[in-house]
C-alpha positions as CSV (number, residue, x, y, z in Angstrom):
1,M,-64.3,-4.7,-71.6
2,P,-62.1,-5.0,-68.5
3,E,-61.2,-8.6,-67.7
4,I,-60.9,-10.4,-64.4
5,E,-58.9,-13.6,-64.0
6,I,-60.6,-16.5,-62.3
7,T,-58.1,-18.5,-60.1
8,E,-60.3,-20.5,-57.7
9,I,-63.8,-21.7,-57.2
10,P,-65.4,-23.7,-54.3
11,P,-64.6,-27.4,-54.3
12,L,-67.1,-29.8,-55.9
13,S,-68.7,-32.9,-54.4
14,A,-68.1,-36.3,-56.0
15,G,-71.5,-36.2,-57.6
16,E,-70.9,-32.7,-59.0
17,Q,-67.6,-33.7,-60.3
18,S,-69.2,-36.6,-62.1
19,L,-71.8,-34.4,-63.7
20,L,-69.0,-32.0,-64.7
21,D,-66.9,-34.7,-66.3
22,L,-70.0,-35.9,-68.2
23,H,-71.4,-32.5,-69.0
24,S,-71.2,-33.0,-72.8
25,V,-74.1,-35.4,-72.7
26,V,-76.5,-33.6,-70.4
27,N,-77.9,-31.3,-73.1
28,I,-78.1,-34.1,-75.6
29,L,-80.1,-36.3,-73.2
30,N,-82.5,-33.4,-72.4
31,V,-83.0,-32.7,-76.1
32,L,-83.7,-36.4,-76.7
33,R,-86.2,-36.5,-73.9
34,C,-87.9,-33.4,-75.1
35,E,-88.2,-34.8,-78.7
36,L,-89.9,-37.9,-77.3
37,V,-92.3,-35.8,-75.3
38,V,-93.2,-33.6,-78.3
39,L,-93.6,-36.7,-80.6
40,G,-96.0,-38.3,-78.0
41,L,-98.1,-35.1,-77.9
42,T,-98.1,-35.1,-81.8
43,V,-99.2,-38.6,-82.3
44,A,-101.3,-39.4,-79.2
45,D,-101.8,-36.1,-77.4
46,H,-99.9,-37.6,-74.4
47,E,-96.6,-36.4,-73.3
48,T,-95.5,-39.7,-71.8
49,F,-96.8,-41.9,-74.7
50,F,-93.3,-43.1,-75.4
51,N,-92.7,-43.8,-71.7
52,G,-90.1,-46.4,-72.3
53,G,-87.8,-44.1,-74.2
54,I,-88.4,-41.3,-71.7
55,A,-87.4,-43.8,-68.9
56,V,-84.2,-44.5,-70.8
57,C,-83.4,-40.8,-70.9
58,D,-84.2,-40.4,-67.2
59,R,-82.1,-43.4,-66.3
60,L,-79.1,-42.1,-68.2
61,L,-79.5,-38.6,-66.7
62,L,-79.6,-40.1,-63.2
63,S,-76.5,-42.2,-63.9
64,L,-74.5,-39.0,-64.6
65,H,-74.3,-38.4,-60.8
66,D,-72.2,-41.6,-60.4
67,R,-69.1,-41.8,-62.6
68,A,-68.9,-45.6,-62.5
69,A,-72.6,-46.0,-63.4
70,A,-72.4,-43.5,-66.2
71,L,-69.4,-45.2,-67.8
72,E,-71.3,-48.5,-67.6
73,Q,-74.3,-46.9,-69.4
74,A,-72.0,-45.3,-72.0
75,A,-70.7,-48.7,-72.9
76,H,-74.2,-49.8,-73.8
77,I,-75.5,-46.8,-75.6
78,E,-76.4,-48.8,-78.8
79,E,-78.7,-51.0,-76.7
80,H,-80.4,-47.9,-75.3
81,E,-80.9,-46.6,-78.8
82,Q,-82.4,-49.9,-79.9
83,T,-84.9,-49.8,-76.9
84,V,-86.1,-46.3,-77.9
85,F,-86.6,-47.1,-81.6
86,D,-88.2,-50.5,-80.9
87,E,-90.8,-48.8,-78.7
88,L,-91.2,-46.0,-81.3
89,D,-91.9,-48.5,-84.1
90,A,-94.3,-50.6,-82.1
91,K,-96.4,-47.8,-80.8
92,L,-96.6,-46.0,-84.1
93,A,-97.7,-49.2,-85.8
94,H,-100.7,-49.6,-83.5
95,L,-102.1,-46.1,-83.6
96,L,-105.8,-46.0,-84.4
97,V,-105.5,-42.7,-86.2
98,A,-102.6,-42.2,-88.6
99,P,-100.4,-39.3,-87.3
100,P,-99.1,-36.5,-89.6
101,A,-96.5,-38.3,-91.7
102,G,-94.3,-35.3,-92.2
103,E,-94.1,-34.4,-88.5
104,V,-93.4,-38.0,-87.5
105,A,-90.7,-38.3,-90.2
106,E,-89.0,-35.1,-89.0
107,S,-89.1,-36.2,-85.3
108,T,-87.7,-39.6,-86.1
109,A,-84.9,-38.0,-88.2
110,N,-84.2,-35.7,-85.3
111,L,-84.0,-38.6,-82.8
112,R,-81.6,-40.5,-85.1
113,T,-79.4,-37.4,-85.3
114,V,-79.4,-36.9,-81.6
115,F,-78.5,-40.6,-81.0
116,A,-75.7,-40.3,-83.5
117,I,-74.2,-37.4,-81.5
118,L,-74.9,-39.2,-78.2
119,K,-72.9,-42.3,-79.4
120,V,-70.0,-40.1,-80.4
121,R,-70.0,-38.4,-76.9
122,A,-70.2,-41.9,-75.3
123,R,-67.1,-43.0,-77.1
124,E,-65.3,-39.8,-76.2
125,I,-66.2,-40.2,-72.5
126,L,-65.0,-43.8,-72.4
127,A,-61.7,-42.9,-74.1
128,R,-61.1,-40.0,-71.7
129,A,-61.8,-42.2,-68.7
130,A,-59.0,-44.5,-69.9
131,A,-56.5,-41.6,-70.4
132,P,-57.7,-38.3,-68.8
133,D,-54.5,-36.3,-69.3
134,R,-53.7,-37.2,-72.9
135,W,-53.4,-34.7,-75.8
136,E,-54.4,-35.5,-79.4
137,E,-53.9,-34.2,-82.9
138,F,-57.0,-32.6,-84.5
139,D,-57.1,-31.7,-88.1
140,I,-58.1,-28.1,-88.4
141,E,-60.5,-28.5,-91.2
142,Q,-62.3,-31.4,-89.5
143,L,-62.4,-29.4,-86.3
144,R,-64.0,-26.5,-88.0
145,A,-66.4,-28.8,-89.8
146,G,-67.4,-30.3,-86.5
147,F,-68.3,-26.9,-85.0
148,L,-70.2,-25.9,-88.2
149,G,-72.1,-29.2,-87.6
150,V,-73.0,-28.1,-84.1
151,F,-74.3,-24.8,-85.3
152,A,-76.3,-26.6,-88.0
153,A,-77.9,-28.8,-85.4
154,I,-78.7,-25.7,-83.2
155,E,-80.2,-23.9,-86.2
156,K,-82.3,-27.0,-87.1
157,N,-83.5,-27.3,-83.5
158,S,-84.8,-23.7,-83.7
159,K,-87.4,-24.9,-86.2
160,G,-87.0,-21.8,-88.4
161,R,-86.8,-19.1,-85.7
162,Y,-83.3,-18.0,-86.8
163,R,-80.4,-18.8,-89.1
164,I,-76.7,-19.0,-88.3
165,L,-74.5,-17.4,-91.0
166,Y,-70.8,-17.0,-91.6
167,N,-70.9,-14.0,-93.9
168,A,-71.9,-10.6,-92.3
169,A,-73.0,-9.3,-95.6
170,C,-75.8,-11.9,-95.6
171,Q,-77.0,-11.3,-92.1
172,E,-80.6,-10.2,-91.6
173,R,-82.4,-9.2,-88.4
174,N,-83.0,-12.7,-87.0
175,D,-79.7,-14.2,-88.1
176,Y,-76.7,-14.9,-86.0
177,Y,-73.3,-14.0,-87.6
178,V,-70.5,-16.3,-86.5
179,D,-66.8,-15.5,-87.0
180,L,-65.0,-18.8,-86.5
181,K,-61.2,-19.1,-86.8
182,I,-58.9,-22.0,-85.9
183,E,-55.2,-21.6,-86.8
184,A,-51.9,-23.1,-85.7
185,A,-48.3,-22.6,-86.4
186,A,-48.4,-26.2,-87.7
187,E,-50.9,-25.0,-90.3
188,R,-52.9,-28.2,-90.7
189,T,-53.4,-29.5,-87.1
190,V,-53.8,-28.5,-83.5
191,R,-52.8,-30.6,-80.5
192,M,-54.9,-30.3,-77.4
193,P,-56.6,-32.4,-74.7
194,P,-59.8,-34.0,-76.2
195,V,-61.8,-32.6,-73.2
196,F,-60.8,-29.1,-74.3
197,H,-62.7,-29.8,-77.5
198,D,-65.8,-30.2,-75.3
199,V,-64.9,-26.9,-73.6
200,M,-64.7,-25.1,-76.9
201,R,-68.1,-26.5,-78.0
202,D,-69.8,-25.7,-74.7
203,L,-68.5,-22.1,-74.6
204,I,-69.5,-21.5,-78.3
205,A,-73.0,-22.9,-77.6
206,N,-73.4,-20.8,-74.5
207,A,-72.4,-17.6,-76.5
208,R,-75.2,-18.4,-78.9
209,K,-77.7,-19.3,-76.1
210,Y,-77.3,-16.0,-74.3
211,T,-77.1,-13.8,-77.4
212,P,-80.4,-12.8,-79.1
213,P,-80.9,-13.4,-82.9
214,G,-79.2,-10.6,-84.8
215,G,-76.1,-11.0,-82.6
216,H,-72.4,-11.6,-83.4
217,I,-70.4,-14.5,-82.0
218,T,-66.6,-14.7,-82.3
219,A,-64.8,-18.0,-81.6
220,A,-61.0,-18.2,-82.2
221,L,-58.2,-20.6,-81.4
222,F,-54.5,-20.3,-82.1
223,Q,-51.8,-22.7,-81.2
224,D,-48.0,-22.4,-81.5
225,A,-45.2,-24.4,-79.9
226,D,-45.7,-22.8,-76.5
227,C,-49.4,-22.5,-75.9
228,I,-53.1,-22.6,-77.0
229,R,-55.0,-19.3,-77.0
230,F,-58.8,-19.6,-77.2
231,L,-61.4,-16.8,-77.1
232,V,-65.2,-16.7,-77.3
233,E,-66.9,-13.4,-77.5
234,D,-70.6,-12.5,-78.0
235,T,-72.9,-9.5,-78.2
236,G,-75.4,-10.9,-75.8
237,R,-76.9,-10.0,-72.4
238,G,-73.7,-9.8,-70.5
239,I,-73.3,-10.6,-66.8
240,P,-74.2,-8.3,-63.9
241,P,-70.8,-6.9,-62.6
242,A,-71.2,-8.4,-59.1
243,E,-71.8,-11.9,-60.6
244,V,-69.0,-12.3,-63.1
245,A,-66.8,-14.4,-60.8
246,Q,-69.8,-16.3,-59.3
247,V,-71.1,-17.6,-62.7
248,V,-68.1,-19.9,-62.9
249,Q,-69.2,-21.7,-59.7
250,F,-71.1,-25.0,-60.2
251,G,-74.8,-24.6,-61.0
252,K,-74.7,-20.8,-61.0
253,R,-76.3,-18.8,-63.7
254,A,-76.5,-15.0,-64.0
255,S,-79.6,-13.4,-62.5
256,N,-80.5,-11.8,-65.8
257,V,-80.9,-15.0,-67.8
258,A,-83.5,-16.8,-65.7
259,D,-86.0,-16.6,-68.6
260,V,-83.6,-18.3,-71.1
261,R,-84.7,-21.9,-71.8
262,T,-81.8,-24.2,-71.4
263,M,-81.2,-27.9,-71.6
264,G,-78.0,-27.7,-69.6
265,G,-77.1,-28.0,-66.0
266,G,-75.5,-24.6,-65.4
267,F,-72.0,-25.8,-65.2
268,G,-70.4,-25.2,-68.6
269,L,-68.2,-22.4,-67.3
270,T,-67.3,-24.5,-64.3
271,K,-66.1,-27.3,-66.6
272,A,-64.2,-24.8,-68.8
273,F,-62.4,-23.3,-65.7
274,L,-61.5,-26.6,-64.1
275,V,-60.2,-28.1,-67.4
276,T,-58.1,-25.0,-67.9
277,K,-56.8,-25.4,-64.3
278,Q,-56.2,-29.2,-64.8
279,F,-53.8,-28.5,-67.7
280,G,-52.0,-25.6,-66.1
281,G,-53.8,-22.8,-67.9
282,R,-55.3,-19.4,-67.1
283,F,-58.9,-18.2,-67.5
284,W,-60.3,-14.7,-67.9
285,I,-63.9,-13.3,-68.2
286,A,-64.9,-9.9,-69.4
287,S,-68.5,-8.8,-69.5
288,E,-70.8,-5.7,-69.7
289,M,-74.5,-5.7,-69.3
290,G,-76.3,-5.4,-72.6
291,Q,-72.9,-5.5,-74.5
292,G,-71.8,-9.1,-74.2
293,T,-69.2,-11.4,-72.7
294,R,-65.7,-12.5,-73.6
295,I,-64.1,-15.7,-72.3
296,R,-60.4,-16.1,-72.8
297,I,-58.3,-19.2,-72.1
298,W,-54.5,-19.8,-72.2
299,L,-53.1,-23.4,-72.0
300,P,-49.4,-24.2,-72.0
301,C,-48.4,-27.0,-74.4
302,P,-46.9,-30.0,-72.7
303,A,-43.3,-29.5,-73.9
304,A,-43.4,-25.8,-73.1
305,A,-44.9,-26.5,-69.6
306,R,-42.0,-29.0,-68.8
307,A,-39.4,-26.5,-70.0
308,R,-41.0,-23.7,-67.9
309,A,-41.0,-25.9,-64.9
310,A,-37.3,-26.8,-65.4
311,G,-36.4,-23.1,-65.9
312,F,-35.4,-23.5,-69.5
313,A,-38.3,-21.7,-71.2
314,G,-36.4,-18.4,-71.4
315,R,-39.2,-16.4,-69.8
316,S,-40.8,-16.1,-66.5
317,A,-44.5,-16.7,-65.6
318,D,-44.9,-12.9,-65.8
319,A,-44.4,-13.2,-69.5
320,D,-47.6,-15.2,-69.9
321,P,-50.4,-13.4,-71.8
322,S,-52.0,-10.8,-69.6
323,P,-55.5,-9.4,-70.2
324,P,-55.4,-6.8,-73.0
325,A,-56.3,-3.2,-72.1
326,G,-60.0,-2.4,-72.3
């Protein structure tokens, strides 16, 4: 697939930038809200039966438009969790007709899992707000385990509609096959901005979202002393040719995915591009209708970036990785 490099997008408003910075929690809050609605329908045939918990979700979602307000809410996420479960316990205890025990137990477990993820994201957001440009060491095996956990949560949320597998020999018609590779010259660790971890997670989740069951998703990262190279490729719907550059703009989705149910805000690619730009990187997209999409990112490592700026890197900007042929 021929690639195009994305170099600019229209500027964002303050509210849009806040939503972008906090993108990692949008999906989680929407999933949490949906789980409360479904549980209300299950136990009381009323989608707003757990109105207190739903109000918590709505308040948190609204706060994402204001960075200061969102950071304040993130600092009190345990209190919000307590509010939701206090209401849950109280209302379940006073039901006149006992609800299906298995379904309630499953929903409650799902809510606790979602809150566990939400609390991790809240801690990440607060840490990044304190030091937005920092780079951190990530253990490769722990990084890989984290992504496998994301896929496990996605598979669980499908409620049996599909499986996500890592061995092509075991793939059946409704299974996704994922090829996940994370490698580094340092062998055991990679060093990257923590926000880039979000970008990787978002792009991998997007690849799954827009690829039908039976598809193949590749996600690969390699780091050496000079740079990070990251690639996500899928066998999904692809993007209409005239829209490839547009889908990186805030809130834009391709016209051929309007029927795909999504919990996100339509700015995962925007975040990926702007984070890449923030750290001096380059960003490419390749896509063909009915064949799939490939996103490729190159980030200079801090020492290499300083050397290049001082003229001591021993190579020009033209030596940066260019899109491969085809």
